[in-house]
Steps between C-alpha positions, in 0.01 A plus 500: 500500500317624809505853360350393165227303683416808706464710177276238339273491810485891493390491141228244570382710794465811282313316230263356769442851643436639143236222436332564831472871426337421158253266675409768758453760219277271305293420816460865576377566149244211511364637824487858357166664460375426148353848460841647574659265238241610248583867551870453461652700200562320179822576319494474122807488275525627147449248223467524128129581537551771754403844372816716530523876464692674218813692592713753325882513554725758342870589491760707306522869427306692771589862399233544230192384690464181307503293823199701622622597849508871575749462786754366259531826302352741766665366819440620851731762644873410541480202259624481142276391206519128430686440173386143455327212677747214493263221616136420417272737690132427560297794374197578718298561183445127469349485853206724408445425131432193295781522247437330165812607310809713536746655245826702532595778262801724500483641851128436558272206595135440415253269687176359372314470827176553689387552856166519684514876582488647144446418131858570382654216310843629396777657707851636434806633672836659392597711203213671312664751271301376199179409683571130507316470834233765423414849585584614857554853616545733798418807306258532207648399161841429654542119496716326758789329330588266786273309742650360814223248581234309302222728380181415308511537118179615341385321185220623281280194580127489412417236759600540863521122530781476244833378642859524387634145464834533323764770461817558310760784529758630265760778533232766561158351403249268654247263334209362703263207413156512656248215542211670328611810305810411298842665523612841627838674477671787675832685472745586219356440157780663299544185286148371520573262786170586664304411189360855484461684168753777472242773438367472851833434665563863592186506724598175652848624592375827635248365743635142549173351371450123481371386162327181391695308237279420198545240238543185712158340512603164650538402864854583626710237673821702548652844448880550470683830480850548357684828559279702264265256331210280605401141424153363553426127497142378454332180630504362143879541477521808281754775575438869447769766530555880494771750586861551410618278208854630432645156576206303353358427851140558390544208254277664238742483214626855521718722721252783554300607803165343528221698676222244466525133606538267194508125470850353485548249223810340361579150620250529789212535258270200562682408817349520844738703712467438873777716647696815414807668646680829447693719739668720237466471127551130431182292512459126554172302467398143575230302321280229640708249304813609691661695218689823555473809276698818517521851352655840572855567607770241453813702543621252763412178328154458658356393169821351363337168415315651207684812398843675511330841469464739793119540463202297388172681437280196469469181717724210408494145639823448694699173458638467852516118501350471845183302446169621635526834687247608760624846600734769374662827620651780288720752676685793354789294360435143611230237485390194692264209445354216715423166332212273594716308746597820692854541367619864451706611195662845449663681209593848384733743680528593868502316831343180375531293820795286393754684723713803455697350213199456271357820367369408159368203303343483154337170581286402803698352791354305785511630855567212750175386659634483861536875487120513509459266796512156340673256736443158664250656743310685226498268198192668348626858521496683165466846350163590354549873405784735414464879501753757370596853593732697280811331633382239754283190521252353747378140506201353683484126593210266555577534870420876474865589562673802335848496362670810343835574329656779288583864551406616856407859424399673823456155663223392259593138566406519869798297609616710797735780597816558291412221267641569153399357164384136522657261247299189589130458588459570865194445719329817629374485858136584446293378807202394293407297190599706193224502229625776271809714464536831310843638432546877457826654388628523857219380728295183533149414623348160567149389554491220765276268691546484877622175645204482739 
């Protein structure tokens, strides 16, 4: 008892000493010179209204220059070239440029960006065998076929104040939307994917010339590139397409190559399309009413709800039975959709996200919501966007978190060293708010907003 009483008194003494110290501190502050108090530093913390800088993070295949770091493929002495970046890596390009959009092609990356030091508005890095990132040379008339770091891409602009605002990349071509002068294209036009008439294609290929795409008079809201075709979405909800049509992916009612953009009709005629997706040769589209339309390749049951054929060359309204859809993603062999409540559904063939034992489904199946961060501490967490590569998916949540799953080619999922294919959605450790993700065939780039 005496021992317990001594401990109680000791605790009381410590509390008394702590209170006395607080009183002395407050008295000292009150007696402090007011001018000194006035000049004390003010610490501000980030809020929703704080202006935060854009950042670019990249990962995946580093051998082709697509990550835009020369030391990865041209290392210093006694070091081996870096095969792949396994974690998200902050590219310094975002520190010195205001990046508006970013897109990954097959082994190359393109940025719509500006800075205060020059008038360039478009930059690219990586493979350039078809001029998909413009004309660059060391010797006259001998173009460089690989660029190790981002370089400016020259566009035939009439106004120096014109800026690139959106970009899309296919297997070997790039399409750029500007704010004042329409659309431009670069790269391989073998199938008409650049929207360039075939009679001037030879000159374009020889000198890697960027051309203005004619025939789309409306304001553009989005540009999407499949492997070798291009889709253009206007503000009014119309869809234009050009390029390779062997699988019906142009949606123009035939299987021929299309060298000039034409309006896609079928079941989307009269509808207002608000979003498009295509990573290969199957296309999905969403209307403002939440309906989903599809065309192109259906060898793996992507369009099974409306056809048992392997191709459709004109848009059809899909009967998915999911209610109102807000976003879709079409990969090489599999598809995904997000409904208005944030639930994610997948179908087709591949790593769907349902574990290693589920590799195909002809009907949409729901991915469990807790996989995307929904729990008792985050009751409002939900997916708002899904994006597809050829054989993998990415999902963005309303918390600006990124989840990925699928084939992990050259660590394109960014999940760490020795990480194999991912059979469930897995959160990627990006140290910033993710605003947009672009999936190449084996590398990934994300446009982010700094935490503070």
